[in-house]
KEKE-894244 format. One record per atom (N, C-alpha, C): atom name; residue number from 1; z, y, x. Coordinates in steps of 0.001 Angstrom, whole numbers. Atoms other than C-alpha are relative to their C-alpha. Layout:
BEGIN
at:i:Z:Y:X
CA:NUM:Z:Y:X
...
This chain:
BEGIN
at:i:Z:Y:X
N:1:-993:682:821
CA:1:95427:101675:126839
C:1:-70:1194:-1599
N:2:-140:-313:963
CA:2:95020:104746:124810
C:2:-891:-215:-1493
N:3:200:1132:1033
CA:3:92802:102978:122596
C:3:677:-998:-746
N:4:-975:1244:243
CA:4:94841:99971:122332
C:4:1148:666:-617
N:5:-888:-881:932
CA:5:97458:102545:120948
C:5:-187:394:-1014
N:6:745:-806:1024
CA:6:95137:104141:118636
C:6:-28:-1000:-938
N:7:406:1487:1029
CA:7:94101:100534:116903
C:7:1595:-276:-332
N:8:-1445:111:499
CA:8:97989:99699:116839
C:8:222:1174:-835
N:9:-759:-1129:595
CA:9:98891:103192:115295
C:9:-1203:-3:-1614
N:10:1023:-470:919
CA:10:95744:103223:112833
C:10:599:-1538:-1250
N:11:-173:1079:1273
CA:11:96789:99353:111346
C:11:1794:174:-478
N:12:-1518:-655:144
CA:12:100693:100316:111760
C:12:145:1033:-907
N:13:112:-1011:1019
CA:13:100445:103364:109771
C:13:-697:-315:-1144
N:14:384:145:1361
CA:14:98399:102012:107133
C:14:863:-819:-811
N:15:-1400:665:877
CA:15:101063:99381:106333
C:15:1249:307:-166
N:16:-1079:-964:360
CA:16:103542:101847:106910
C:16:294:568:-926
N:17:40:-876:501
CA:17:102510:104054:104533
C:17:-85:-353:-1533
N:18:370:1143:1277
CA:18:101829:101086:101758
C:18:1585:-37:-375
N:19:-1583:1313:-81
CA:19:105467:99573:102439
C:19:772:1378:-124
N:20:-1208:-1060:-78
CA:20:107333:102943:102884
C:20:791:-238:902
N:21:-743:435:-1458
CA:21:108319:101423:106151
C:21:-60:1282:1402
N:22:619:-1080:-968
CA:22:106475:104341:108221
C:22:-593:-355:1356
N:23:1240:752:-1636
CA:23:104519:101993:110941
C:23:1126:259:1752
N:24:-1173:-279:-773
CA:24:107447:103034:113450
C:24:218:-1687:359
N:25:-481:917:41
CA:25:108864:99517:112726
C:25:-982:-1129:468
N:26:1363:916:-344
CA:26:105357:97892:113967
C:26:-126:563:1349
N:27:538:-478:-1601
CA:27:104565:100418:116842
C:27:801:-368:1114
N:28:-736:321:-1151
CA:28:107593:100527:118795
C:28:178:-1074:762
N:29:156:1520:-487
CA:29:108068:96654:119131
C:29:-1385:-496:863
N:30:1022:42:-727
CA:30:104327:96460:120328
C:30:-393:728:1117
N:31:302:-858:-1307
CA:31:104322:99113:122454
C:31:1266:-401:1031
N:32:-809:597:-752
CA:32:107805:97672:123838
C:32:-791:-1193:461
N:33:650:1098:-472
CA:33:105562:94340:124156
C:33:-734:75:919
N:34:901:-488:-1203
CA:34:102624:96112:126318
C:34:855:629:924
N:35:-943:-56:-1233
CA:35:105478:97625:128264
C:35:-806:1319:910
N:36:1177:-768:-878
CA:36:102543:100455:129678
C:36:936:1469:571
N:37:-1058:-1133:177
CA:37:105492:103301:129230
C:37:1172:-232:61
N:38:-1428:-169:-378
CA:38:109021:104069:130158
C:38:311:-9:-1679
N:39:-616:35:1389
CA:39:111437:103352:126658
C:39:89:1459:-501
N:40:-40:-1579:1161
CA:40:111920:107275:125993
C:40:-1465:393:20
N:41:1800:-646:317
CA:41:107910:107644:126354
C:41:-346:-585:-1493
N:42:339:1191:1320
CA:42:107631:104814:123838
C:42:600:803:-1576
N:43:-736:-560:1310
CA:43:110130:106191:121300
C:43:-378:1148:-229
N:44:755:-1400:687
CA:44:108342:109739:121308
C:44:-988:-51:-513
N:45:1355:237:590
CA:45:104880:108418:120885
C:45:105:-706:-1608
N:46:-774:553:1764
CA:46:106387:106055:117901
C:46:478:1383:-859
N:47:-843:-781:781
CA:47:108075:109297:116273
C:47:-908:898:-374
N:48:1329:-1351:184
CA:48:104911:111812:116882
C:48:-926:-1304:-772
N:49:829:613:1158
CA:49:102766:108860:115283
C:49:680:-83:-1444
N:50:-701:-87:1434
CA:50:105296:108536:112255
C:50:14:1113:-804
N:51:-154:-1425:367
CA:51:105583:112149:111711
C:51:-1080:256:-670
N:52:1548:-72:234
CA:52:102176:112581:111768
C:52:-680:-697:-1403
N:53:760:1216:1525
CA:53:101377:109515:108883
C:53:849:666:-1080
N:54:-695:-578:1201
CA:54:104326:111037:106748
C:54:-300:1386:-250
N:55:81:-819:511
CA:55:103090:114196:106619
C:55:-1574:-558:-945
N:56:1257:804:1161
CA:56:99225:112935:105445
C:56:875:-920:-835
N:57:-133:610:1120
CA:57:100592:110274:103283
C:57:1450:646:-951
N:58:-955:-872:810
CA:58:103265:112687:101399
C:58:-813:1197:-694
N:59:821:-1198:955
CA:59:100690:115451:100781
C:59:-899:-1458:-982
N:60:937:1018:779
CA:60:98213:112458:99442
C:60:855:-611:-1292
N:61:-974:640:1701
CA:61:101130:110792:96875
C:61:89:1119:-663
N:62:-353:-1607:719
CA:62:101573:114436:95869
C:62:-1399:527:-812
N:63:909:81:537
CA:63:98117:114842:95218
C:63:-517:-1165:-1104
N:64:604:1239:1179
CA:64:97571:111458:93352
C:64:727:258:-1049
N:65:-1028:-227:1305
CA:65:100420:112980:91148
C:65:861:-1104:-108
N:66:-962:927:312
CA:66:103095:110800:91959
C:66:1245:592:-74
N:67:-989:-1257:727
CA:67:106372:112277:90172
C:67:1186:-550:1094
N:68:-1282:33:-877
CA:68:108959:112971:92391
C:68:1379:955:113
N:69:-1401:-929:369
CA:69:112749:114363:92055
C:69:3:651:1306
N:70:68:-698:-1141
CA:70:112446:117018:94621
C:70:1499:792:491
N:71:-1397:-736:-457
CA:71:116392:118010:94552
C:71:455:-1223:786
N:72:-297:1097:-946
CA:72:116898:114246:95771
C:72:-652:-177:1030
N:73:812:-57:-1087
CA:73:114508:114248:97791
C:73:369:1005:1142
N:74:-232:-1218:-881
CA:74:115501:117590:99761
C:74:1672:-433:230
N:75:-1468:661:-297
CA:75:119416:116296:99425
C:75:-84:-995:935
N:76:414:1136:-567
CA:76:118091:112813:101263
C:76:-481:871:1384
N:77:446:-564:-1115
CA:77:116131:115061:103542
C:77:798:854:1054
N:78:-895:-1125:-770
CA:78:118697:117667:104689
C:78:727:-917:759
N:79:-1125:1100:-590
CA:79:121094:114350:105516
C:79:-928:-930:1013
N:80:962:615:-1251
CA:80:117833:112908:107698
C:80:-255:737:897
N:81:9:-1210:-835
CA:81:117661:116167:109245
C:81:1170:-644:1245
N:82:-823:47:-662
CA:82:120923:115931:110551
C:82:402:-1436:1205
N:83:105:1236:-792
CA:83:120663:112055:111571
C:83:-837:-141:778
N:84:915:-603:-1154
CA:84:117353:112925:113430
C:84:671:363:979
N:85:-376:-1267:-1401
CA:85:119041:115289:115662
C:85:1387:-1331:476
N:86:-1143:962:-884
CA:86:122519:112918:116261
C:86:-334:-1038:525
N:87:94:1117:-793
CA:87:120498:109885:116686
C:87:-755:-18:1031
N:88:876:-693:-1334
CA:88:118499:111847:119378
C:88:658:-226:1026
N:89:-1130:-166:-921
CA:89:121666:112328:121037
C:89:676:-870:280
N:90:-583:1499:53
CA:90:122853:108683:120539
C:90:-875:-556:1203
N:91:1321:416:-883
CA:91:119426:107758:122131
C:91:329:628:1519
N:92:170:-755:-1253
CA:92:119770:110043:125240
C:92:1460:-372:868
N:93:-1584:475:-537
CA:93:123590:109195:125821
C:93:242:-1407:94
N:94:-157:1112:-218
CA:94:122957:105510:125725
C:94:-1082:-360:1535
N:95:878:-140:-1088
CA:95:120082:106179:128315
C:95:460:419:1248
N:96:-889:-541:-637
CA:96:122400:107933:130577
C:96:1537:-973:111
N:97:-818:1323:331
CA:97:125127:105316:129763
C:97:-478:-1221:1022
N:98:716:1247:-399
CA:98:122959:102285:130906
C:98:-1066:417:1435
N:99:960:-36:-1329
CA:99:121478:101742:134686
C:99:-1049:-9:-309
N:100:1883:205:496
CA:100:118016:100464:133057
C:100:-143:388:-1333
N:101:600:-470:956
CA:101:115928:101193:130304
C:101:302:-1712:-814
N:102:410:1089:718
CA:102:116453:97116:129184
C:102:1894:218:-874
N:103:-1158:-147:711
CA:103:120222:97888:128041
C:103:-487:481:-1086
N:104:-387:-450:894
CA:104:119319:100092:125655
C:104:-837:-522:-754
N:105:1099:455:796
CA:105:116081:98480:124489
C:105:482:-1560:-449
N:106:-331:1115:708
CA:106:117878:95045:123750
C:106:1064:642:-1333
N:107:-1022:-222:1316
CA:107:120778:97365:121770
C:107:-1081:198:-1149
N:108:1330:-436:1549
CA:108:117386:98939:119659
C:108:-460:-1172:-382
N:109:540:1279:626
CA:109:116327:95232:119206
C:109:1096:-359:-871
N:110:-995:414:937
CA:110:119516:94062:117805
C:110:168:617:-1133
N:111:-9:-826:1373
CA:111:120085:96677:115341
C:111:-880:-156:-1020
N:112:1497:100:860
CA:112:116326:96655:114300
C:112:232:-1865:-634
N:113:90:874:645
CA:113:116897:92527:113802
C:113:918:180:-905
N:114:-570:159:1350
CA:114:120128:92905:111495
C:114:-652:1050:-1082
N:115:318:-715:1255
CA:115:118303:95903:109733
C:115:-1242:-640:-991
N:116:1192:1128:338
CA:116:115114:93340:109318
C:116:675:-822:-942
N:117:-59:889:775
CA:117:117066:90740:108124
C:117:1094:717:-1404
N:118:-994:-583:1421
CA:118:119770:92561:105749
C:118:-1605:294:-1045
N:119:1131:-492:972
CA:119:115956:94186:104001
C:119:-848:-1153:-587
N:120:640:640:379
CA:120:114395:90991:104108
C:120:942:-986:-1372
N:121:-1131:344:775
CA:121:117636:89357:102154
C:121:-66:607:-1494
N:122:-237:-988:1032
CA:122:117588:92365:99713
C:122:-894:-479:-782
N:123:901:-291:947
CA:123:114204:92001:98797
C:123:-787:-1639:-1030
N:124:-273:1129:383
CA:124:114276:88023:98174
C:124:1137:-9:-1213
N:125:-1497:-2:774
CA:125:118068:88300:96247
C:125:-175:779:-994
N:126:-33:-297:1414
CA:126:118702:89764:93052
C:126:1593:679:130
N:127:-1194:74:-413
CA:127:121699:91663:94682
C:127:375:1284:-953
N:128:-726:-740:1622
CA:128:123555:94272:91887
C:128:-534:1458:875
N:129:430:-1541:-144
CA:129:121705:97883:92104
C:129:1054:1062:-720
N:130:-501:-1202:579
CA:130:123134:101350:91682
C:130:-674:1051:-290
N:131:1156:-938:320
CA:131:122125:104542:90380
C:131:812:1332:407
N:132:-954:-646:-232
CA:132:123855:106742:92516
C:132:-646:1846:-83
N:133:397:-1276:164
CA:133:123597:110859:92016
C:133:807:1091:1150
N:134:-593:-1583:-506
CA:134:126283:112885:94201
C:134:-878:69:815
N:135:585:-409:-878
CA:135:124859:115267:96205
C:135:594:-562:1644
N:136:-852:137:-1163
CA:136:127259:114732:99059
C:136:-691:-1401:436
N:137:450:1254:-250
CA:137:126212:110753:98674
C:137:-1199:24:435
N:138:1739:-189:-274
CA:138:122530:111666:98524
C:138:-303:284:1871
N:139:177:-482:-1278
CA:139:123198:113591:102047
C:139:-7:-850:1274
N:140:-795:908:-1013
CA:140:125596:111098:103763
C:140:-1185:-1537:264
N:141:1041:1390:300
CA:141:122681:108010:102746
C:141:-1189:476:1034
N:142:1013:-436:-456
CA:142:120051:110447:104234
C:142:80:280:2025
N:143:-715:297:-1235
CA:143:122285:110910:107261
C:143:-460:-1118:1088
N:144:-192:1062:-204
CA:144:122735:107322:107725
C:144:-1866:-364:618
N:145:1492:-75:-90
CA:145:118871:106813:107513
C:145:-923:870:1081
N:146:493:-823:-1083
CA:146:117740:109424:109818
C:146:538:-315:1472
N:147:-392:405:-1651
CA:147:120049:108415:112712
C:147:-531:-1396:284
N:148:429:1428:-244
CA:148:118859:104689:112540
C:148:-1143:205:286
N:149:1534:9:-207
CA:149:115312:105488:112679
C:149:-402:1130:1367
N:150:472:-661:-1395
CA:150:115789:108061:115546
C:150:611:-767:1439
N:151:-356:484:-1279
CA:151:117909:106242:117524
C:151:-727:-1329:221
N:152:767:1264:-542
CA:152:116060:102962:117051
C:152:-1547:1:615
N:153:1221:-571:-623
CA:153:112939:105087:117618
C:153:-1107:-987:-718
N:154:1356:888:515
CA:154:110966:102917:114695
C:154:-107:838:-1151
N:155:994:-505:1082
CA:155:110520:105976:112219
C:155:772:-146:-1005
N:156:-103:-89:1026
CA:156:111840:104946:109564
C:156:484:-1645:-450
N:157:99:1414:151
CA:157:111385:100691:109023
C:157:1402:-11:-1592
N:158:-67:331:1228
CA:158:112011:98668:106096
C:158:1720:323:-714
N:159:-1067:-497:351
CA:159:115849:99729:105687
C:159:472:798:-719
N:160:-202:-1187:1071
CA:160:115191:102888:104120
C:160:-397:-95:-1758
N:161:679:268:1263
CA:161:113144:101352:101180
C:161:1224:-949:-639
N:162:-1205:892:67
CA:162:116211:98411:101137
C:162:723:1034:-615
N:163:-1090:-912:644
CA:163:118579:101118:100518
C:163:133:1089:-977
N:164:133:-921:768
CA:164:116945:103380:98416
C:164:-209:-648:-1393
N:165:-199:751:1324
CA:165:116116:100818:95795
C:165:1310:-492:-256
N:166:-1423:598:151
CA:166:119747:99253:95843
C:166:998:1057:-316
N:167:-840:-945:896
CA:167:121649:102512:95278
C:167:-272:841:-679
N:168:436:-1468:1260
CA:168:119355:104876:93468
C:168:-768:-830:-1551
N:169:658:699:962
CA:169:117481:101837:91253
C:169:-1051:182:16
N:170:1621:-716:-315
CA:170:114271:103188:92634
C:170:-1008:-1566:-207
N:171:840:1324:-113
CA:171:111065:100661:91741
C:171:-220:-3:1810
N:172:798:-165:-1188
CA:172:109529:99762:95151
C:172:-1179:1340:365
N:173:1014:-946:275
CA:173:106822:101926:94640
C:173:467:1594:580
N:174:-827:-1488:-54
CA:174:109117:105005:94288
C:174:632:148:1187
N:175:-729:-79:-1281
CA:175:111447:104068:97166
C:175:-1233:359:1172
N:176:1106:-104:-1344
CA:176:108184:103705:99441
C:176:-146:1512:163
N:177:524:-1442:304
CA:177:107395:107603:98417
C:177:1494:705:620
N:178:-797:-668:-612
CA:178:111007:108765:99394
C:178:203:25:1027
N:179:-43:718:-1878
CA:179:111376:106741:102671
C:179:-961:1317:671
N:180:1369:-384:-1017
CA:180:108221:108343:103994
C:180:664:1415:48
N:181:-402:-1189:-260
CA:181:109780:111908:103005
C:181:1070:367:835
N:182:-1155:-157:-887
CA:182:113066:111449:104830
C:182:-503:-691:1316
N:183:686:549:-1413
CA:183:110787:109655:107848
C:183:-112:1453:305
N:184:523:-1470:-490
CA:184:109167:113148:107896
C:184:1131:733:855
N:185:-996:-520:-241
CA:185:112452:114921:108499
C:185:587:-401:1018
N:186:-815:612:-882
CA:186:114039:112799:110405
C:186:-278:3:1418
N:187:490:249:-1215
CA:187:111520:112031:113216
C:187:-334:1972:-19
N:188:-167:-1231:-496
CA:188:110961:116181:112752
C:188:958:573:813
N:189:-1388:-204:-1092
CA:189:114622:116722:113975
C:189:-195:-401:1371
N:190:-316:490:-1271
CA:190:114134:114566:116500
C:190:-1183:596:1389
N:191:1209:-801:-914
CA:191:110677:116124:118195
C:191:628:1071:-191
N:192:-744:-1406:265
CA:192:112465:119440:117604
C:192:847:-156:1210
N:193:-1125:-6:-336
CA:193:115481:118396:119190
C:193:-615:-390:1686
N:194:763:630:-1123
CA:194:113194:116721:122177
C:194:-803:1558:884
N:195:549:-1303:-646
CA:195:110996:120195:122682
C:195:900:934:584
N:196:-1257:-1114:-127
CA:196:114142:122591:122541
C:196:1068:-278:1104
N:197:-953:451:-1011
CA:197:115823:120290:125058
C:197:-1006:418:1416
N:198:757:-320:-1129
CA:198:112987:121004:127463
C:198:-624:-884:634
N:199:376:1472:-1093
CA:199:111971:117462:128130
C:199:-822:-674:-195
N:200:1727:289:320
CA:200:108201:117139:127140
C:200:-440:-311:1612
N:201:800:-176:-1449
CA:201:107923:117694:131182
C:201:-260:-1266:187
N:202:282:1406:-576
CA:202:108333:113618:131785
C:202:-631:-871:-1105
N:203:835:595:897
CA:203:105841:113014:128924
C:203:-1402:-90:615
N:204:1504:-44:-31
CA:204:102332:111713:129468
C:204:-598:686:-1393
N:205:974:-629:882
CA:205:100556:114207:126927
C:205:-795:71:-334
N:206:1423:372:-177
CA:206:97163:113037:127449
C:206:234:-823:-1789
N:207:28:919:1098
CA:207:98136:110262:124837
C:207:115:479:-1259
N:208:594:-657:1319
CA:208:98580:112255:122212
C:208:-1033:-46:-694
N:209:1454:168:355
CA:209:95041:112634:121939
C:209:-860:-1150:-651
N:210:608:779:344
CA:210:94744:109448:120927
C:210:969:-38:-856
N:211:-928:19:960
CA:211:98029:109169:118778
C:211:209:407:-1014
N:212:78:-963:1085
CA:212:97510:112039:116356
C:212:-768:-313:-933
N:213:1074:571:975
CA:213:94518:111249:115251
C:213:-447:-1010:-622
N:214:-249:1390:540
CA:214:95001:107681:114770
C:214:832:-302:-1269
N:215:-1132:168:1206
CA:215:98113:107930:112752
C:215:-167:991:-1333
N:216:762:-1208:1093
CA:216:96282:110784:110651
C:216:-1044:-1169:-854
N:217:1061:939:597
CA:217:93463:108088:109760
C:217:1001:-955:-749
N:218:-656:1022:1216
CA:218:96448:105579:109120
C:218:921:152:-1080
N:219:-718:-547:1346
CA:219:98544:108030:106810
C:219:-1250:-175:-1308
N:220:607:-218:1163
CA:220:95436:108330:104808
C:220:-519:-1255:-747
N:221:204:1279:636
CA:221:94130:104946:104518
C:221:1339:-856:-910
N:222:-811:769:434
CA:222:97606:103426:103696
C:222:599:868:-1501
N:223:-270:-1172:1333
CA:223:98241:106623:100763
C:223:-933:-536:-801
N:224:989:-84:1015
CA:224:94939:105877:99256
C:224:186:-1313:-646
N:225:80:1130:872
CA:225:95487:102239:98965
C:225:1343:-247:-576
N:226:-1420:117:365
CA:226:99536:102517:98166
C:226:-458:814:-1654
N:227:491:-362:1163
CA:227:97853:104305:94614
C:227:-78:-1170:-942
N:228:966:1142:828
CA:228:95651:101098:93860
C:228:844:-905:-19
N:229:-707:1942:-38
CA:229:98114:98073:94562
C:229:1154:458:-774
N:230:-1203:-110:944
CA:230:100491:96980:92115
C:230:1311:-251:667
N:231:-1237:143:-755
CA:231:104361:96830:92901
C:231:-248:-1632:774
N:232:-363:975:-592
CA:232:104379:93113:93563
C:232:-803:-229:1425
N:233:990:485:-1693
CA:233:101460:93242:96367
C:233:688:804:652
N:234:-868:-1154:-889
CA:234:103467:96206:98119
C:234:1350:-677:477
N:235:-1021:305:-510
CA:235:106367:94129:98060
C:235:-382:-1214:440
N:236:364:1249:-1111
CA:236:104840:90982:99365
C:236:-513:727:1469
N:237:151:-848:-1626
CA:237:103413:93368:102189
C:237:1272:373:713
N:238:-868:-161:-768
CA:238:106510:94433:102612
C:238:1207:-728:902
N:239:-761:1239:-92
CA:239:108048:91155:102969
C:239:-645:-282:1218
N:240:529:613:-1154
CA:240:105662:90164:105585
C:240:356:471:889
N:241:-12:-700:-819
CA:241:105723:92794:107524
C:241:1382:-286:631
N:242:-1472:311:-958
CA:242:109565:91934:108224
C:242:-6:-924:517
N:243:458:1454:-1025
CA:243:108747:88500:109270
C:243:-832:325:1120
N:244:650:79:-1416
CA:244:106113:89671:111679
C:244:971:1108:933
N:245:-517:-1432:-793
CA:245:108265:92798:113211
C:245:1177:-966:533
N:246:-1186:996:-709
CA:246:111221:89934:113138
C:246:-256:-613:1381
N:247:660:811:-915
CA:247:109373:87595:115242
C:247:-582:887:1576
N:248:262:-710:-1489
CA:248:108258:90053:117881
C:248:1092:676:440
N:249:-1487:-374:-327
CA:249:111854:91786:117920
C:249:518:-1056:586
N:250:-639:1232:-483
CA:250:113140:88507:118780
C:250:-245:-698:1162
N:251:370:472:-1218
CA:251:110503:87493:121480
C:251:267:1038:1105
N:252:109:-1677:-1298
CA:252:110631:91293:123156
C:252:1879:-572:43
N:253:-1650:335:-119
CA:253:114697:90342:123023
C:253:478:-1261:1084
N:254:468:1213:-542
CA:254:113715:86740:124368
C:254:-302:545:1434
N:255:229:-426:-1269
CA:255:112126:88357:127209
C:255:807:550:1085
N:256:-751:-416:-826
CA:256:114362:90603:127904
C:256:1148:-670:846
N:257:-1748:302:-469
CA:257:117535:88741:128496
C:257:-768:-1554:1200
N:258:-140:1066:-601
CA:258:115831:85515:130004
C:258:-1262:174:898
C-alpha cells in the first residue's frame, strides 16, 4: 500500500505544483477511494504530502527567480496559519459530532465539489477581477483558504488559485506560487496542531517513509515543469484536474450514499 500511495503522491504533487492546487485535491479523494486507512489518517497523510511538496516547490520557484511580493505573501500566510488551526479544530469537532467517518467524509465531498465547480466556472468565464490590497482583507482571505484546506484535507485545492486570480488580478502562474505558499503555512499549522495535541499515537507513521520521499520527488518535478510551461498550458492542466477530481469525488459520494 505504501508503494501505491507513493505513486499517487508523485503524480498528484507534480500536477499540484504546476497548477497551484497542492496535490491534496487529488491525493485525498484517491486515498478515500482506496479506503485502506481511516479518514483522520488519510487527512493527515495528505497534509504531510502537500506540506512537503510546498516546501520543495516554493524553494524551487524562488531559485528560478520568480518575483514574489513577500509582504502580501506573509499576510496571506498569517491568515492561512489561523485558518489551518481552526480548520483542524472544525474537522475534529465533526469527527466527534457524528458516529462514523462516512458523514464527515460526505460533508468534505460536498464542500469540495462546490469549490471545484466555482473554480472551474471561474476559469472558463470572464468574471470581474479585483485588485485588493488591504492588509486585513489579505489576512481574512488567507484564513478562509487555510480553513477550507485544513477542513477538507485537500491541502489547497483549485479554489486557492481561482480566489487569488479573481481578488488580486494575478496571472495564473503567479497565483499558483502564492497558492503553494498559503498551502505550506496552512498545512504546517494543521500538522503542528495534531502533534501538539498528542494525537500522533493513532497514526501508522511507517507510511511516512513512503509519503515524504514521494512528495519531495513530486514537488521537484512539478516546480521544474512549471517554470517551462506557458500560462495557457497551466490553465488547461488546471481545468483538466478539476474535471478529473470532480468525477472522483462524485463517485465517492455516490458510494457513500448508496
